Structures are given as C-alpha cells and as structure tokens.
N, C-alpha and C positions, 0 to 999 in steps of 0.2 A: 893894812890890808886894803887894797884898793878895789879889786874885782870880787864881786860876790860869787858865792858857790852855787852849784846846781846839783840836782840829783842825777847821777849817771853811774854806769857800771864801773867797778873797780875804784870806787871813791867813797870815802866815809866823811860824814858831817857830824860833829858833836858840838852842841851848844848847851850851855848850862848856866845856872844862876848861883848866887851865894848860898842857896839852900842845899846844894850838892857839894860835898867835899871831893874835889877832883884835883889831883896834883898834875895839872896841865897848864900850859901857857897858850896864848893865842898863836895858832899855827896856820899857815897857808902853804901846803906842799902840793905836789902833783897828785897825790892819792888821798889827801885828807885836809879837812878844815875843822879847826877846833877854836871855839871862841866863847867868851863870857860877855860879849857885847849885846845890849838890849836890841840894837838895830839889826843885828844878825838874827836874833830870835824872831823878830817881826818879819824879816825877809824869809826865813824858814817857813813860817806860817803862810805867808802870802803865796810862795811858789807851790806849797802843798794844797792850796785851795783847788778843788776839783779832782783831786787824787784820792785813791784809797789810802787811808792812814790808820794807825792804831793809836787810840787815846788810852792812856793808862792812869789810874789813880793808885798811889801807894800811901799807906798809913805812915810808913817810915821810909822815905826815899833813900836814906843812908844805907839801908840793908839791901836795897835793890829788888828786882822782880823775882828772884829765886827764893826769897825768904817767905815761906808759906805760913809763918807764925803771925804775920800781921795782915790786916785787912788790905785787899787789893781788888781792883776791878779793871777790866779792859774791854774795849769795844772797837770793832773795825768797821769802817764805812767811809763814805765820801765826805771829805771835809768841805763845808760850806762857810761862807762869810757874809755877815750882814754889815754893810758899811754904816747904815743908819744907827745901829746899836753898837758898832765896833766890837762885835762878838762873833765867835766861831761856833759851829755845831756839827754834830753827826746826828742824823735823824734816820733811824731804821723804820720805826713805826711809833704809834702813840705811847708804847710802853718801853721802847728801847731808844734812848737818845742821850746826848751829852751837849751841854752848853758851857762855854767858857770864854774868857778874854785872854789876851796875850799876857796880862799880868798874873794869871793863874799858872802859867807854864813854868815849870822848874827845870826841865831839860827837853831837848829835841834832838833826835838822832836819826841818821840814815846810814845804813851799811850796805853799799852796793858791791862789796867785795865778794869774791867767789867763795869765801869761807863761811857764808851764812845763807840760809834759805829765807830769811826775813828781810827782804829788800823793800819793805814799806816804811815810809817815814813814821817814826814813833815819837809821840808827844806825851810827856808825863806832866800831870797837873797836880796841884795841891788842893 
C-alpha cells in the first residue's frame, strides 16, 4: 500500500491490532482501507487531530460495543495531540477527559458510507 487513506464520504477505514480477532487482510480498494500496520494506526490518529472523534474503552474488545454485559465508556470531542508527550487527548472539562498514546489504541475505524449515521473517526483503547 503506497498511498495513505483519508476520511471522505463513501469510504471506510479499518485499522486494528493483534488484540482484535478480525479475519481481514490488508486492503486498499476504492471504497475501503483495511490494515494491521502500526504506521497506518499512527497516520489515522494524526489526520484525526483537530476533528471530532469518538474514543471508546471496552473491557472485552472481542465482544464489541453492543455487549452491554461488560464495562465500556465512550467520549466524543475534539482530538488533540501533544508532541512533547507523544500523547493524545480529548478534554471536555476538568471532570470529562481522556488521555492515551498510540500504543493504547486497539482499533480505529471511520465509516463514511451512506449506511451509517456515525461518520466520526472512532478510536478504541485498552
């Protein structure tokens, strides 16, 4: 894969780590990008800086976000990056925030297709 992906309408991006069991292979099609490469995860985070994103924590990532029997949290806000600390954050106020590094990310997705109303980059952390 030579050219990196972007977030755009009618385009899906799925990047995941070994912590997610996904039967997919690296793909670069006109309508989707699927990758397991760390450099693609970092690229995803970098192009999401300054955008509204959803950060999610799942106690059991294998069961996904629809499993209400395990602890999960979600926060939506503008993604910021601190180069000095090589860390990302969403800061809503003093009581509502999230800090993480790229090493904490287990999956990152963007679904710009017409089939979803959730066209925010979504980042799952451990």
